[in-house]
C-alpha angles and dihedrals in degrees: 000000000000114000113250109225130201088253090054093048091047092051091049090054097038090235133121119263089244092055092047092048092050093046092053090052095049100245111181093226089067114078121246090240091055093046092052092047091051093048092047090052092046092052092045094049093040094241119178120174100245142325092285092050091047090055090048093047092054087057090047089239113160101163141122124205124216109204112198127187109241122242131157113285090359094134090058091051109123090212089064092046093055093047093047089050090060095042094049094045092061095042091050091053088057092041093245126141129236122214120190119204124185111195116193099231144015090260090051090052092053091048090048093050092050091048093050092049094047096048093046093223094137136043095213146353137233120202128185141185090052122202129219092254103021117196089193090065090049089050092049092050091050092049092051093222122143112258145158130203125220093221135017132269128205088266107042101132098108105038137062120267144161120204143166118236091252096174094053094044091053091044092051094048094049091044088052092055091047089049089057087059103262117147101174102059118166132196128212103203133192130233105311094217085078116082095222092056094047092049094049090051090050090049092050092051093045092053092050091052092045090053090050094250124143119251108237120187089202087069094057117083130179125230139172092233092258135119091248097050091044088056092049094046093050091051089054093050091049090055098059118107094253103028122204123263090204138028135194114206128207091229141010093248089055089050093050090051089048092051088059091056090048092054092045088056090057093254131119122236107239094021112057092008122030117207136191125191132195132232105039097241115180090243090069091066091059101050120104109267095022111252120250108221149172098245124205120193098252101172094044090046089055090051091049092049091055094047093048092048090050089053089055092047090052089059102270122148108269093211088061090058099074123119139169117206126195130239118222132215110243108192115208125146108308103075122074141132116285117269 
């Protein structure tokens, strides 16, 4: 029996391939009538998205894997919880399952990806915390399994990805602090092997230069994107000869840890030391004072990741599933002019 392709199905229906793909994946911008018509035709003609999907369909596998790099306390990270909420919501609507796997090293991640692809237990894979040169992407390409990355790599032209404009968000946050009158602005950055951390550091430095402020390595402190390392990094910054009056943090959890160090020094976050986080996790609303942040739409980003991956699984062009989303400054109580 001849394989029925997406193109064949589209011709039979007199619709574009994009419309058919979106109908099969339940996109809300496609009418219920069109979705039902497309699904009926797909069932009647025996359409399955591609050879990988056919193999999975025969095993009754309707499952997506989210492969997450391990780090201490990562599973409790509210960032991850928000993202998973969005991913699982879309998959549940389509009656698909989500499996989360947390390998302990980059080598283990690659081995996990190859095993998942070989066994055919999942239809597609989501990866996050992308690296500049990411061996996971190489493995996914070699395995020929549909995938999407939450974040770009240096070679992202041919695969699906969703990312925040990390450079611009960091530039904007730092420029905002400079605009308030701060001249000693610090940055607590994350592991620079991750693209998002490297881009945020670049944006911070660009904004300082653009504002005519001197780059000072003493005002840059490393962290592992945790409460504890944010606390340690802020203590180090407060100990320099000319300490900062403001700090931009790579993540909200880092900023919350830094706020503890500020209070321990007898200072008030948002008064003697302004502080801006990144992510917009709910916890930031409940700190005292409430944390100003560059918020990214985490739950909706998760939903979009799932939809884009399902488009690729359905036979869509991966290179057409690429999207940059903005982060937005949410002003609360921790950013103010210097005293």
